[in-house]
Structures are given as structure tokens and as C-alpha cells.
N, C-alpha and C positions, 0 to 999 in steps of 0.2 A: 488628450491625457487619458490614460487607461485607469480603470478602477483597480484598487488593491485586490489581490487574489484572496479568496476565502473558500472554505470547503463547500458551503452552501451554494455559492455562486458557481463553482466548478460543477457541482452536482446538477444544478439547473442547466448549465451548458450541455452537459452530457445527455440529460433527458431531452432537451430540445434537439440535439444532434440526432439522437435515435428516433425521435418522433418524426422529424423531417424525412426520414428514410423508411418509415414504417417498420422499424426494428423492434418495437416494444414487445410483440408476441414472442420474440426469441430471448428476451431479457428476463428469463425465469431465474430463480435462485440457483437451480441446478446448472443451467447453462453458464451463468455468470461465474459460479465457483469453478467450473471446468475451464473457462477461459482464463480466469485468474491463475489457475495452476499452470496452464500452458505458458502464459506470459512470465510467470515466476521462473519456470524452467528455462525459458529463453534468456532471462537475465543470468541465471546460474550458469548457462552454457558459456557465456563470455569468460567466466572465471574458472571453468572446469579444470583446465590443465595448467593453470598458473601456479607458480610458487607463492608462498605468502608475501614475499618481497615484491614479486611482479604484480600481485593483486593490489598491493598498497599504492602502486604507481599507475594503475590502469587508466586514470584520467589524464595522464601525461601525453597520451597519444590521441590526437584530435579525432581520428576515425573511431577508435574504440570508445572514447568518451561520448561521442554522439550516439553510439549504439547503446551504451549504458543508460544515458538520459532517456532515449526512446523506450527502452524496456522498463525502466522505472516508471515512466509516464503510463505505459500500458498496464502495469501492475496496479498502479494507483487508480487509474480510470476504472478498471473492472472492480476494484475493491469499493470505490465510491458508488458505483452503480449498484453493487450488491447491497451496500448499506442503505441506499435510497429505496430499493425494492423491499427490503426487510424492515425498514423503519428503525434502523440502528444509527445512533449518533456516533460517528467514529471517534470524535474527540472525547466525548463523555466515556465511551467504552475504553479508550486508551487510558484516560485519567483514572478510571476505576481499577483497571488492571495494574497500573503502576502502584496504586495504593495497596492492592492485595499483595503484590510482589514485595513491597517494602515491609509488610508484616511477615510474609513467608520467609524472606531472605534478609534478616537484619544485618547491619554492618558488623564486621568482626568485633567482638567484645560487647555488643549490645544484647540485651535480653529481649527475646521476642515478646510482643504483647500477648495477653491471653486470647485464645480463639473466641471468635464471636459466636 
């Protein structure tokens, strides 16, 4: 039986994977951000010339769906590695950002709360 997936566990696996290959010297914030950008561009490339309707159906084709999953995994892997190196809790960062966005962009008809 496999253990449930969690962010910390995935980060540990990525650290162990890199350590086993002596890749840590290359996993600087600058290099990880660069790799993240490249992988995000590779994901974007899949959608580049699709119409909005085609992009909504991109997972219907098995080959394209596999490419999307692989690129999403690459983007997430580099983001998690960057967070590990910088000491950023990605879930806490996202939670705080959603809170800020809820204050910045109230629902239609809502009055925004006073600035902190």
C-alpha cells in the first residue's frame, strides 16, 4: 500500500533524488527559477495554437494528456524544489495570497474591507 501524497513528502523525494545524483550544487534559487520558467513554457507550448474550444478538450487525446501531465509535474517539481531551497511553505503562501486577493477583489456588490 502506498502512503498518501503530501507536499512535504514530495519535497523529501525530490531532495533525495537530487542528492543521490549530486545535483544539489546546481539547485540554486536562480537555476531553479530558470528551470521553472522553461518547464512552464513547455506546458504553454502545448496550448499555444489551440482555440479556446480545443484547449478545453486537450485532455481528450491520450498523447497530449500525457504531455500535459508530464509538464505539470515538471513545473510543480521545480516549484517545490525552489520552495524547499528558499524555506517557503507553498501551501501557506498560497493560503495567504488567496486571503489578500479576497480583500483586494471583493465579490460584486461587496464593500472591500479597510486596508491593513
